[in-house]
N, C-alpha and C positions, 0 to 999 in steps of 0.2 A: 516448559515452553522454550523454544529456541534452543533445543538440545544440541543441535548441530553447531550453532555458533558458539554456544557456551563451552562446548568441548574444544573448540579452537580458541584462539586468543581474541576473537572478535566479540564486540558487545551485541546487545539485542537489536541491532539496526534492521533486522529482517522485516519488521512489520510494515514498514512503509506502505506499501500499497497493496501495501497497504496497502503499500502500498498497497503502496501503495498500495494492505491490503485488502480481497474485496470482491466477493462473488456471492451469488445467491444459491447456486447448486454446489454439491460437494465435489463433483468432477465434471465440469463443463467441457464440451468438445467444441465450443464456439466462443467467440468474444461476447462479453457481457458488460452492460452498463451498471454501475453501482453508485448510489448517492452516498458520499462519505462526508461525515460531519466533523465538528470541532474536536470530538473525543480523540480522533486520530492525532491531531497536532498537539493535543495536551499530553498524549501518551508517548509520542515519538518525536525526538528532536531532528533537526535538519541533518546533523552529522550521521545519525542512525539511518535516515532515509537514503542519504547519499551512499553510505557504505553498502546497503542492500542493493541499490540499483547498480553500483559498480560490480557487485558480485554476480548479478544475473545478466549483465550485458552480453556475456558470451553465449547465453542461451536464448535471449530475446532480442528483438530489433532495438538498435540505439534510439530510433525515433520513439518507440514506445516508452523506453526508460526516460528519455528526455521529457516527453509529454507528461508522464506521471510526476516527475519532479516539479515541473512547471505548475501542475495542478496543486501539488502539495504546498508550494510557496504561495500561490494565490489564496489557498484556503487558510494557511497560517496567517497571512496578512489580514484577510477578512475577519477571521475569528478574534482578532484583537479588539474589534469594535462591535461584532455581532456574533454572539455565541450560537445563533441558529444558522449560521452560514454553512454552506455545503458546496461540494463540487461533484459533478457526475464524472466518474472515471470509467474508461473503457478498458477492461482487463481481457487480454487474450487468454485462451485456454492454457497456453504455455506459461504465462505469468502466474495464473491461478495455481497451476500445478507446482511451480517453484515455491510460491508462498506457502502452500500446503505442506510441501516437503520440509520447509523450515519451521513448521509448527505454527504458522500464523493463522489465526481464526479470522478470516476476512469479514465474516458476518458481524463481528463485534463492533465495527466502525460504521456499519451501514445505518442510514437514517431513512425513515419512511417518507413517502411523497408528501408534499405540503400543498 
């Protein structure tokens, strides 16, 4: 996992969205909403998430990267008191492809509707 980052001197910060990361289809061609739970913030620290978003800023809009980080911070804060907390994250097709390229299994952090 994270072969590309480990081969460089970077740590495994790629996951963030997670991010930041985070889609329901293997190769979407459109933006998707994904419910991300506390497992994301338990697995990836703020520094890792920031590093990933800094790396992808040249390929995705700054606004998307900033919004993803904001969602991460809010989720991290909520998870301190509620382990069932989640955030709905909108991932563009470009962001999904970048995460996939870095070996991030975005489905891993998805939570089902409540």
